[in-house]
C-alpha positions as CSV (number, residue, x, y, z in Angstrom):
1,M,93.9,104.4,112.2
2,A,96.8,102.1,112.5
3,S,100.2,103.6,113.3
4,Q,101.7,102.5,110.0
5,D,98.9,104.2,108.0
6,P,99.7,107.7,106.6
7,Q,98.6,110.6,108.6
8,I,97.0,112.8,106.0
9,M,96.2,116.5,106.0
10,F,94.0,118.2,103.5
11,V,94.8,121.9,102.8
12,F,93.0,124.6,100.8
13,P,94.4,127.9,99.4
14,G,93.1,131.4,99.8
15,Q,92.5,134.5,97.7
16,G,95.0,135.1,94.9
17,S,94.9,131.6,93.5
18,Q,91.8,132.3,91.3
19,Y,92.1,132.4,87.5
20,V,89.8,132.7,84.5
21,G,89.0,129.1,83.2
22,M,89.2,127.7,86.7
23,G,87.0,124.5,86.9
24,S,86.6,124.2,83.1
25,D,88.4,120.8,83.1
26,L,86.6,119.6,86.2
27,R,83.2,120.3,84.7
28,Q,84.1,118.6,81.4
29,D,85.5,115.5,83.0
30,F,83.4,114.9,86.1
31,P,79.6,115.0,86.5
32,V,80.0,115.6,90.3
33,A,81.8,118.9,89.5
34,R,79.0,119.9,87.1
35,R,76.4,119.3,89.8
36,L,78.3,121.2,92.4
37,Y,78.8,124.2,90.1
38,E,75.1,124.3,89.1
39,Q,74.1,124.1,92.8
40,A,76.5,127.0,93.5
41,N,74.8,129.1,90.8
42,D,71.5,128.6,92.5
43,I,72.9,129.5,95.9
44,V,74.8,132.7,95.0
45,G,72.0,134.0,92.7
46,Y,74.2,134.8,89.7
47,D,76.1,132.9,86.9
48,L,79.2,131.9,88.9
49,V,80.0,129.2,86.3
50,K,80.2,131.8,83.5
51,L,82.3,134.1,85.6
52,C,84.8,131.3,86.5
53,L,85.0,130.0,82.9
54,E,85.0,133.3,80.9
55,G,85.7,136.1,83.3
56,P,86.3,139.0,82.8
57,E,89.3,138.7,85.1
58,E,88.7,142.1,86.8
59,E,85.3,140.8,87.9
60,L,86.6,137.5,89.1
61,R,89.2,139.4,91.1
62,L,86.6,141.3,93.1
63,T,86.5,139.8,96.6
64,R,82.8,139.3,96.5
65,H,83.3,137.0,93.5
66,T,86.7,135.5,94.2
67,Q,85.8,134.0,97.5
68,P,82.7,132.0,96.3
69,A,84.6,131.0,93.1
70,L,87.6,129.6,95.0
71,L,85.5,127.8,97.6
72,V,83.5,126.1,94.9
73,H,86.6,125.1,92.9
74,S,88.4,123.8,96.0
75,L,85.4,121.7,97.1
76,A,84.8,120.4,93.6
77,C,88.3,119.1,93.7
78,L,87.7,117.6,97.1
79,E,84.5,115.8,95.9
80,I,86.2,114.5,92.8
81,F,89.1,113.2,94.9
82,R,86.6,111.4,97.2
83,E,84.9,109.8,94.2
84,L,88.2,108.7,92.6
85,T,89.4,107.1,95.8
86,D,86.0,105.6,96.8
87,N,86.3,107.9,99.9
88,R,89.0,105.6,101.3
89,V,91.7,108.2,101.7
90,Q,90.7,109.9,104.9
91,P,92.5,112.9,106.6
92,V,93.1,113.3,110.3
93,L,93.6,117.0,109.9
94,A,92.4,119.9,107.7
95,A,93.7,123.4,107.2
96,G,93.2,126.4,104.9
97,H,94.8,129.7,104.3
98,S,92.4,132.6,105.0
99,L,89.3,131.8,102.9
100,G,90.6,128.2,102.6
101,E,89.8,127.7,106.3
102,Y,86.1,127.5,105.3
103,C,86.9,124.7,102.9
104,A,88.8,122.9,105.7
105,L,85.7,123.2,107.9
106,V,83.5,121.6,105.1
107,A,86.1,118.8,104.8
108,A,85.7,118.2,108.5
109,G,81.9,118.1,108.4
110,T,81.5,121.4,110.4
111,L,79.9,123.3,107.5
112,S,77.7,122.1,104.7
113,F,78.6,123.2,101.2
114,E,75.6,125.5,101.0
115,T,76.3,127.1,104.4
116,A,80.0,127.6,103.6
117,L,79.2,129.2,100.2
118,R,76.6,131.6,101.7
119,L,79.1,132.6,104.4
120,V,81.9,133.3,102.1
121,Q,79.6,135.2,99.7
122,K,78.7,137.6,102.5
123,R,82.3,137.6,103.9
124,G,83.6,138.6,100.5
125,E,80.9,141.2,100.0
126,F,81.6,142.9,103.4
127,M,85.4,142.8,102.9
128,G,85.1,144.4,99.5
129,T,82.5,147.0,100.6
130,Y,83.8,148.0,104.1
131,G,87.5,147.2,103.9
132,A,90.3,149.6,102.9
133,G,94.0,149.4,102.2
134,E,96.4,147.1,100.3
135,M,99.0,144.4,101.1
136,L,102.7,143.8,100.8
137,A,104.6,140.5,101.1
138,F,108.1,140.8,102.5
139,P,110.8,138.1,102.3
140,L,111.7,139.0,105.9
141,H,111.2,137.6,109.4
142,L,108.4,139.1,111.6
143,D,111.0,140.7,113.9
144,N,112.5,142.6,111.0
145,V,109.2,143.8,109.6
146,Q,106.8,144.5,112.5
147,S,108.3,147.5,114.2
148,L,109.2,149.0,110.8
149,A,105.6,148.6,109.6
150,E,104.1,150.1,112.6
151,K,106.1,153.3,112.1
152,H,104.0,153.8,109.0
153,Y,100.6,152.8,110.4
154,C,100.9,149.4,108.8
155,V,100.5,146.0,110.5
156,V,101.3,142.4,110.0
157,A,98.5,140.5,108.1
158,A,100.0,137.1,107.8
159,R,103.0,135.0,108.9
160,N,103.4,132.5,106.1
161,L,106.9,131.4,106.8
162,P,109.7,132.4,109.1
163,D,111.1,134.6,106.3
164,Q,107.8,135.6,104.7
165,T,105.6,138.2,106.3
166,V,102.6,140.0,104.8
167,V,101.8,143.5,105.8
168,G,98.7,145.6,105.3
169,G,98.0,149.3,105.3
170,L,96.8,152.2,103.2
171,G,98.5,152.5,99.8
172,E,100.5,155.7,100.6
173,D,101.6,154.2,104.0
174,L,102.8,151.1,102.2
175,D,104.8,153.2,99.8
176,Q,106.6,154.9,102.6
177,L,107.2,151.5,104.3
178,T,108.6,150.2,101.1
179,A,111.1,153.0,100.8
180,D,112.1,152.7,104.5
181,A,112.5,148.9,104.2
182,H,114.6,149.3,101.1
183,A,117.0,151.5,103.1
184,H,117.3,148.8,105.8
185,F,117.1,145.7,103.6
186,P,118.1,146.7,100.1
187,R,118.2,143.1,98.8
188,K,114.8,142.1,100.2
189,R,112.1,143.5,97.8
190,P,108.5,143.3,98.8
191,T,105.7,142.2,96.4
192,R,102.5,144.2,96.2
193,L,99.5,141.9,96.4
194,K,96.4,142.3,94.2
195,T,93.8,142.6,96.9
196,E,90.9,144.9,97.5
197,G,91.9,145.7,101.0
198,A,94.3,145.1,103.9
199,F,92.9,141.7,104.8
200,H,93.4,140.4,108.3
201,T,94.2,143.8,109.8
202,F,92.3,146.5,111.6
203,Y,91.1,147.8,108.2
204,M,88.6,144.8,108.2
205,I,87.0,145.5,111.6
206,T,83.9,147.2,110.1
207,A,83.5,144.3,107.7
208,A,83.8,141.9,110.6
209,R,81.1,143.8,112.6
210,H,78.7,143.4,109.6
211,Y,79.7,139.8,109.2
212,R,79.2,138.7,112.8
213,P,75.3,138.4,112.7
214,V,75.6,136.2,109.5
215,L,78.2,134.1,111.2
216,D,76.2,133.8,114.4
217,A,73.1,132.6,112.4
218,A,75.1,129.9,110.5
219,T,74.5,126.2,111.3
220,M,77.7,124.4,112.3
221,S,78.5,121.0,113.7
222,A,81.4,119.7,115.7
223,P,84.2,118.8,113.4
224,T,84.8,115.1,112.8
225,I,88.6,115.7,112.4
226,R,90.9,118.3,113.8
227,V,90.9,121.7,111.9
228,L,93.6,124.3,112.3
229,S,92.7,127.9,113.1
230,N,94.4,130.8,111.3
231,Y,93.6,133.0,114.3
232,T,95.4,130.9,117.0
233,G,97.8,128.9,114.9
234,A,96.6,125.8,116.8
235,Y,93.4,123.6,116.6
236,H,89.9,124.9,116.6
237,D,87.8,124.0,119.6
238,S,85.2,121.3,118.8
239,N,82.5,123.7,120.1
240,P,80.8,125.4,117.0
241,A,80.4,128.6,119.0
242,A,84.1,128.8,119.6
243,I,84.7,128.1,115.9
244,K,82.5,131.0,115.0
245,T,84.5,133.2,117.3
246,G,87.8,132.1,115.7
247,L,86.4,132.9,112.2
248,F,85.2,136.3,113.4
249,F,88.7,137.3,114.8
250,Q,90.4,135.8,111.7
251,L,89.0,138.6,109.6
252,F,91.1,141.3,111.4
253,H,94.0,139.4,112.9
254,P,97.1,138.0,111.1
255,V,96.9,134.6,109.5
256,R,99.4,132.4,111.4
257,W,100.0,130.0,108.6
258,I,103.5,129.0,109.7
259,D,102.1,128.2,113.1
260,N,99.4,126.1,111.5
261,L,102.1,124.1,109.5
262,E,104.3,123.6,112.6
263,T,101.3,122.4,114.6
264,A,100.6,119.9,111.8
265,F,104.2,118.7,111.6
266,H,104.3,118.1,115.4
267,A,101.1,116.1,115.1
268,G,103.0,113.6,112.9
269,I,101.4,114.5,109.5
270,T,103.1,112.4,106.8
271,T,101.0,113.3,103.7
272,I,99.6,116.6,102.6
273,V,97.1,117.1,99.8
274,E,96.2,120.5,98.4
275,F,92.9,121.1,96.8
276,G,91.9,123.9,94.4
277,G,93.1,127.2,92.9
278,G,96.2,127.6,90.8
279,L,99.0,130.0,90.0
280,G,100.9,130.8,86.8
281,S,100.5,132.6,83.5
282,G,99.5,129.6,81.4
283,P,95.9,129.8,80.1
284,N,94.8,126.2,80.9
285,P,94.1,124.5,84.2
286,E,96.9,122.0,83.5
287,D,99.4,124.9,83.2
288,K,98.8,126.0,86.8
289,R,100.9,125.2,89.9
290,P,99.5,124.9,93.4
291,N,99.3,127.9,95.7
292,L,100.5,126.5,99.0
293,E,103.1,124.0,97.8
294,G,106.1,126.3,97.9
295,M,105.3,127.4,101.5
296,I,104.7,123.9,102.7
297,K,108.0,122.6,101.2
298,K,110.0,125.6,102.5
299,A,108.6,125.1,106.0
300,L,109.5,121.4,105.8
301,R,113.0,122.1,104.7
302,G,113.5,124.4,107.7
303,S,112.3,121.8,110.1
304,D,113.2,118.3,111.5
305,F,110.0,116.8,109.9
306,S,109.2,115.3,106.6
307,A,106.0,114.8,104.7
308,H,104.9,113.9,101.2
309,Y,103.1,116.6,99.3
310,H,100.4,116.0,96.5
311,P,98.5,118.6,94.4
312,A,94.8,118.0,93.6
313,I,94.0,121.2,91.7
314,N,92.9,120.1,88.2
315,S,91.8,116.9,86.4
316,Q,95.3,115.8,85.8
317,T,96.7,116.2,89.3
318,L,93.5,114.8,90.8
319,R,93.9,111.6,88.9
320,E,97.6,111.3,89.6
321,T,97.2,112.0,93.4
322,A,94.2,109.7,93.7
323,E,96.2,106.9,92.0
324,A,99.2,107.5,94.2
325,L,97.2,107.5,97.5
326,R,94.9,104.6,96.6
327,S,97.8,102.3,96.9
């Protein structure tokens, strides 16, 4: 790639960006999306399409369903984008937040769609079955949260930004932590996250032990581009065995998302495209906003780097971003 060409990173969101109706516009507008969703139905062995389109929301929110649903939606967006750009917009780097790391590995050629979907189906099943606890997002730096959390048997589950730290623990422990944190930081209110467990903490160790044989048996190839690891905050090794180790440890160690972003910025990334998911109360795909955009832009504002951000999360933004990057 010539030095004047954009240095592009593809990013993929994690759990929490699912919604009922997700993919309805993609299936209506793009045959490639319909084919991918039908393939997904065959792989998971239930009507994933109906669940995504019609819900009910409480079923879609179950980890065993959320993770396959989000992976399929994100990769459908990726395939549509490739089709709209004649596959001429190529990334040099891929990253994903938690579950999104599997999508990044598909984008890098390490995992096939089928293998990734089977992996996240079992991953979600084990996390929902064997996990415990809940999660809190604090608008505080790690140094302000970590020791306070550990007083109440809670631990850091994600470092999303310098001033955004997610903590996991049992519900009653998080209640005590919330009260303690309010006494120390009365203007910094945490947000309780709607998850089935304290993901990326020691409460997921049993789930990880069940998941390891599935991960060990999965077929993986060396990535064709660099992929960032949530576990280390740096790049995955090109050795598939090392990638599997990183994915295993990712289940019960904090997601180092701010480290992922800073690694990408230092690599000279100039363009970031986010695929899949959506947030917001509006009922339609076009009403949704991207999951990772806010974190990415805040991280850029707090750095000496700059990059253009583009969403590709529904039919409208896919067409707009494809048009912008084709030129």
